[in-house]
C-alpha positions as CSV (number, residue, x, y, z in Angstrom):
1,X,132.4,-21.8,-117.1
2,X,130.3,-23.2,-114.3
3,X,128.5,-21.6,-112.3
4,X,129.1,-21.4,-108.6
5,X,126.5,-23.0,-105.6
6,X,125.5,-19.4,-103.5
7,X,126.0,-20.4,-100.1
8,X,122.6,-20.0,-98.5
9,X,122.6,-17.9,-95.0
10,X,121.3,-19.9,-92.1
11,X,120.2,-18.2,-89.3
12,X,120.5,-20.1,-86.1
13,X,118.7,-18.3,-82.9
14,X,121.3,-17.5,-81.0
15,X,120.4,-19.7,-77.6
16,X,120.1,-23.1,-79.7
17,X,124.3,-22.1,-81.5
18,X,125.2,-21.7,-78.1
19,X,124.1,-25.2,-76.6
20,X,125.4,-27.0,-80.1
21,X,128.5,-24.9,-79.9
22,X,128.9,-26.0,-76.1
23,X,127.9,-29.1,-76.9
24,X,130.5,-29.7,-79.2
25,X,133.4,-28.1,-77.6
26,X,132.6,-30.3,-74.7
27,X,132.8,-33.7,-76.9
28,X,135.6,-32.0,-78.8
29,X,137.5,-31.5,-75.6
30,X,136.8,-35.4,-74.5
31,X,137.4,-37.1,-77.6
32,X,141.1,-35.6,-78.0
33,X,141.7,-37.0,-74.4
34,X,141.0,-40.0,-76.0
35,X,137.3,-40.6,-74.0
36,X,134.9,-42.4,-75.7
37,X,131.6,-39.6,-76.1
38,X,128.4,-41.2,-75.2
39,X,125.0,-39.1,-76.9
40,X,124.3,-36.5,-74.3
41,X,121.6,-34.1,-74.3
42,X,121.7,-30.3,-72.9
43,X,118.5,-27.6,-71.9
44,X,119.0,-24.4,-71.4
45,X,116.6,-23.1,-69.1
46,X,117.0,-19.5,-68.2
47,X,120.6,-18.9,-67.0
48,X,121.1,-22.7,-66.8
49,X,122.6,-25.5,-69.3
50,X,121.0,-29.1,-68.1
51,X,123.0,-32.2,-69.3
52,X,122.0,-35.6,-69.3
53,X,123.7,-38.5,-70.7
54,X,121.9,-40.9,-72.6
55,X,122.8,-44.8,-72.6
56,X,120.9,-46.4,-75.0
57,X,121.2,-49.9,-76.5
58,X,119.9,-48.8,-80.1
59,X,119.8,-45.0,-81.9
60,X,116.0,-45.5,-81.9
61,X,116.0,-45.4,-78.3
62,X,118.5,-43.3,-78.0
63,X,116.5,-40.1,-80.2
64,X,113.5,-41.5,-78.5
65,X,114.5,-40.6,-75.0
66,X,116.0,-37.2,-76.0
67,X,112.2,-36.4,-77.2
68,X,110.6,-37.6,-74.5
69,X,113.0,-35.3,-72.1
70,X,113.1,-32.4,-74.4
71,X,108.9,-32.5,-75.1
72,X,108.8,-32.8,-70.9
73,X,111.0,-29.5,-70.7
74,X,108.7,-26.7,-70.1
75,X,110.6,-23.6,-69.5
76,X,113.2,-24.2,-72.0
77,X,114.4,-22.1,-74.5
78,X,116.5,-24.6,-76.6
79,X,117.6,-27.8,-76.8
80,X,120.8,-29.8,-78.3
81,X,121.8,-33.6,-78.8
82,X,125.2,-34.5,-79.0
83,X,126.7,-37.9,-80.3
84,X,129.7,-38.9,-82.4
85,X,128.8,-40.1,-86.0
86,X,129.5,-39.3,-89.5
87,X,128.2,-37.1,-92.6
88,X,128.5,-38.0,-96.1
89,X,130.5,-35.0,-97.8
90,X,129.6,-33.9,-101.8
91,X,132.7,-36.4,-102.7
92,X,130.3,-39.1,-101.4
93,X,132.2,-40.5,-98.6
94,X,132.0,-40.4,-95.0
95,X,133.4,-39.0,-92.8
96,X,133.8,-39.1,-88.9
97,X,131.6,-36.5,-87.2
98,X,131.1,-35.0,-83.6
99,X,127.1,-34.0,-84.4
100,X,125.0,-31.8,-81.8
101,X,121.2,-30.4,-83.4
102,X,118.4,-29.1,-81.7
103,X,116.4,-26.8,-81.8
104,X,113.9,-24.0,-80.0
105,X,110.2,-23.3,-79.2
106,X,108.0,-23.2,-82.0
107,X,110.1,-23.4,-84.7
108,X,109.4,-25.6,-87.5
109,X,113.0,-27.1,-87.9
110,X,115.8,-27.9,-85.9
111,X,119.7,-27.3,-87.0
112,X,122.8,-29.7,-87.0
113,X,126.4,-28.8,-86.9
114,X,129.0,-30.7,-87.0
115,X,133.3,-30.9,-86.7
116,X,134.8,-33.6,-88.6
117,X,138.3,-35.7,-87.3
118,X,140.1,-38.2,-87.7
119,X,141.7,-41.0,-85.6
120,X,144.9,-40.6,-84.4
121,X,146.5,-43.2,-82.1
122,X,143.4,-43.6,-80.8
123,X,142.7,-40.0,-80.1
124,X,140.4,-37.7,-82.6
125,X,142.4,-35.0,-84.6
126,X,139.9,-32.4,-85.5
127,X,139.4,-30.7,-88.6
128,X,139.1,-26.8,-89.1
129,X,136.4,-25.5,-87.6
130,X,132.4,-26.5,-87.0
131,X,130.2,-26.8,-90.0
132,X,126.4,-26.7,-90.5
133,X,125.5,-29.9,-91.3
134,X,121.7,-29.5,-92.1
135,X,118.0,-28.3,-90.7
136,X,116.6,-31.6,-88.3
137,X,113.4,-32.0,-86.5
138,X,113.0,-30.2,-83.7
139,X,111.7,-32.0,-80.9
140,X,110.0,-28.7,-79.2
141,X,108.5,-27.2,-82.6
142,X,105.3,-27.8,-80.9
143,X,106.1,-26.3,-78.0
144,X,105.0,-22.7,-77.0
145,X,107.6,-19.9,-78.3
146,X,108.9,-18.6,-75.1
147,X,112.6,-17.6,-75.9
148,X,112.8,-14.3,-76.5
149,X,113.8,-12.1,-79.7
150,X,117.7,-11.2,-80.1
151,X,116.6,-7.5,-80.4
152,X,114.8,-7.8,-76.9
153,X,117.8,-10.0,-74.9
154,X,120.4,-6.7,-76.7
155,X,118.4,-4.2,-74.7
């Protein structure tokens, strides 16, 4: 009998989880209306979420624009970067997926989550709930950790 893999517990900082979830929800709503989602970022600064679209000629230019924006964002508690892409599943098939990735100051890695969809009549039909895609580069890795601990925010 094959032994089942234990799911490892992934802990995403709360502020980052909220930013990434917001990005996915925003992209999902637009795609369900048949709109094209251009890559965009969200920076959490205090109680405000600053959104910026990144329309570049290449994928590399787009990621470079986000990196530049995030690295200059002093005082930001988290960032998210959302785009329409794909994931490769365990069955080695590629699936359309809107992806949000981001990080918080000082963490070694960022996190990426996604929401799989399929196109029907030029509109996206989303499947299930968002999934954890994996860890990723964190453009805030070298920034001072200014985010509050969950314990401090609960008081």
